C-alpha positions, -999 to +999 in steps of 0.1 A: +050-062+037+072-040+052+056-003+059+024+013+058+020+001+025+024-036+033-016-041+027-028-045-004-041-013-015-080-015-021-108+008-014-110+014+021-143+001+029-133-031+017-125-046+050-159-048+059-162-078+036-128-093+051-131-127+063-113-115+093-143-092+101-172-110+101-200-082+106-227-115+109-210-121+144-210-085+154-240-071+175-250-041+155-263-025+183-230-021+195-221+003+165-225+035+171-255+048+149-239+087+145-210+068+130-227+042+109-247+072+094-216+092+089-201+061+069-231+060+046-232+099+039-193+099+033-194+066+010-198+073-029-233+066-036-223+037-060-201+017-039-226+025-008-254+008-026-232-028-025-219-021+010-256-012+022-267-046+009-241-062+029-249-044+060-288-046+054-283-082+055-267-088+087-294-065+102-319-086+090-304-118+102-297-102+135-333-092+137-346-123+129-328-139+155-338-114+182-372-124+176-368-162+176-355-154+208-384-134+221-408-164+203-392-192+229-392-163+258-420-166+284-412-137+302-402-133+335-394-151+358-391-180+336-374-156+308-355-125+329-338-113+298-369-105+280-370-067+287-333-064+274-338-086+242-372-065+233-352-031+240-322-044+215-347-056+190-368-019+191-330-005+188-321-023+156-356-018+139-350+022+145-316+019+131-327+000+104-353+025+094-328+053+093-303+034+075-332+029+049-341+061+045-305+074+042-305+045+016-334+050+001-345+016+002-370+014+029-367-004+060-348-036+059-368-052+086-374-088+069-410-085+083-417-053+068-404-052+032-397-073+004-358-079-002-341-057-029-341-068-061-306-085-075-282-060-084-280-054-122-249-052-140-240-017-153-240-012-191-216+015-192-179-002-192-166+033-184-183+037-152-160+017-128-174+028-099-211+015-107-190-018-116-171-020-084-206-015-065-219-043-086-188-066-084-182-058-043-198-088-030-172-110-047-149-096-023-157-122+001-136-146-025-101-139-006-073-137-030-051-152-007-070-181-003-080-183-038-071-211-059-100-212-083-110-171-087-142-162-104-141-140-130-162-111-115-135-117-087-106-108-111-127-077-126-129-065-092-094-071-086-084-051-120-104-024-109-089-019-076-056-022-090-059+005-116-074+029-090-047+024-064-020+034-094-040+060-105-066+075-080-037+073-054-064+075-030-049+054-001-016+076-007-028+110-009-013+119+025+021+116+007+014+139-022+026+174-023+001+201-022+004+212-057+002+175-070-030+171-045-047+203-058-040+191-096-055+156-087-088+172-073-093+198-097-123+190-121-096+186-151-076+161-130-104+140-120-114+137-155-077+125-164-078+106-134-109+087-147-097+082-185-063+071-167-082+043-145-105+032-175-074+030-200-051+004-173-084-016-169-087-022-207-054-035-207-064-061-181-081-097-190-102-110-164-104-144-180-068-145-184-063-136-150-083-163-135-068-190-157-033-175-145-042-180-108-047-216-111-018-225-133+004-204-113-004-224-082-005-259-099+029-250-112+048-233-083+037-260-057+048-290-079+079-271-083+083-263-044+060-288-028+060-268+008+032-294+015+046-327+019+082-319+005+094-301+032+108-271+011+091-242+031+069-216+020+098-190+008+104-208-024+067-214-031+060-178-024+089-165-045+077-186-075+042-168-073+057-135-074+071-145-106+043-163-123+008-155-109-005-120-122-030-110-090+005-112-066+026-092-095-003-062-095-005-064-055+035-058-055+029-029-081+009-013-057+028-017-027+063-005-045+044+025-060+033+035-023+069+026-009+082+052-034+060+079-026+066+074+011+105+073+005+101+104-015+087+124+013+112+107+036+143+100+014+160+085+043+140+054+045+156+022+025+143+008-006+128-025+011+116-052-015+078-051-011+058-085-010+021-096-007+006-121+016+014-154+004-014-175-014-023-202+010-048-229-004-066-253+016-049-290+024-074-311+000-069-287-029-030-290-025-029-328-022-051-328-052-028-307-069+002-326-059-014-359-069-024-345-102-003-349-136+029-325-138+024-287-147+055-287-167+069-253-172+055-219-172+066-189-186+073-157-170+049-131-165+044-104-196+067-070-189+037-050-180+037-070-146+069-066-140+075-028-146+086-010-116+069+023-105+068+056-124+092+083-118+078+106-093+107+125-085+095+164-072+109+183-103+139+206-092+139+243-092+167+269-100+177+292-071+159+328-072+196+341-078+229+326-093+247+312-065+287+316-071+306+287-077+330+276-050+304+289-022+309+268+007+280+251+025+287+240+058+264+212+069+256+181+096+249+146+085+214+137+096+204+103+114+213+076+106+244+081+090+259+065+057+271+029+057+275+007+024+242-015+030+220+016+033+235+028-002+228-004-019+197-004-007+192+033-023+183+053+011+190+092+003+208+107+031+205+142+044+223+169+061+212+202+074+223+235+070+246+250+096+246+285+085+224+305+065+232+308+028+230+343+013+240+359-022+244+398-022+226+399+014+195+379-001+191+350+022+186+320-003+184+291+026+178+292+063+197+277+086+185+242+095+172+238+062+175+201+047+200+193+020+196+159+005+226+139-009+234+115-035+257+089-021+275+059-041+300+034-036+332+043-053+348+010-050+369-012-026+391+007-005+429-001+003+429-019+030+409-052+033+369-052+041+365-015+032+349+006+007+352+041-006+320+063-002+312+095-019+291+122-013+274+149-033+244+176-026+214+171-050+191+197-037+175+218-007+139+212+007+118+247+001+082+254+017+057+232-002+077+201-003+096+221-032+132+215-040+160+236-052+187+221-074+224+224-056+250+207-071+284+202-053+318+184-054+322+151-043+335+142-004+353+110+000+352+086+030+364+054+036+344+028+059+344-010+065+319-029+047+312-051+076+320-048+113+349-061+124+353-095+143+355-091+179+380-127+176+402-112+151+429-085+157+425-059+132+454-046+111+471-013+119+452+002+086+414-004+103+423+017+129+395+041+138+376+030+109+337+025+114+311+009+095+292+043+090+297+080+084+282+087+113+254+115+120+265+146+134+294+145+112+303+179+100+304+182+058+317+208+038+308+209+003+319+234-025+292+241-049+294+240-087+283+261-112 
């Protein structure tokens, strides 16, 4: 993963269940009571129930451990820490009572109240938030370590995926004000709920569970990195092509990356990859010693589909801008080179002077102008390419954009940096590998 969307999108409270954060080993007395209560208030009730069960389990365990230590402690001078242990126990008991009141479950003290009855599977299949809370305990089954993925864990992964690609919870900071307002409206929430349920219905948890096992067996036998010395990259690439869970993860990251690039067009389009699947050695050796997996078909098209078009609609200028109007601009960092164009970066420039029509200022000085860059073809000198730049749009308030069409400016640059050990022909003198930032660009607008 290469940017802020490099982690698998999932509900933010899910990190509490990560094997990397073992709450059973963390002293709950170190957790800020006010922060914990705020957490319980903010988490949606359905999800908070599952998270609360998890927290209560660890709280009960620590209370029981402290009571055990006190039972073995005879007090000063034989047990000088008894006062500290008793104070810690009292603090946790108070925390437990307050948590129980917040969650409506009573005192989680193991000595005080009976354990909560087992969670009941929701009967309403369209209430995915209650289903999420019911399935939350299965998050302990780490997908990046899973050879055998349970059906319930696959169901949880499906809900996570559909929420990430439709609710856009983790990337709302990248939405425009208009998009966020529409998403948070009552109609928008109803539409999102419908989309998430439709998405969930497209996936089969049993199929995903079976696919994970088959993909690992096939990819490990074809790319033996355990004893065959092939290394991990071929195995990971194979899993990306054949494992449904990896493909779903990649789609989530790609969607987030596109929103990030839309907000900052200068970001180069980078390949998005999820954490590789790593099963234990015993499972790996068992697979390698078993019968050959044969061949495996590529994933269905929906698992490989690119992100949807999320470009911001372009608006027309408030008044017609006469054809032939010249835009004096300055190219912004990092400039333009062949590699950035191939990776899909969108360069930008800024207006050097206001653009006015009939005395009305359409664009102020400093307005960002987004450009389209393309490789026209190889240049006449060796190791050169011709680059074309045209204007696409101007950035307005509230992240809106106004369409701007211009002529194309052409440049010749080096495709690769010249070797310091080889004398360059005179035709390449003065050429660089990029159109440098701060280069002055004068575009002529078209009708």
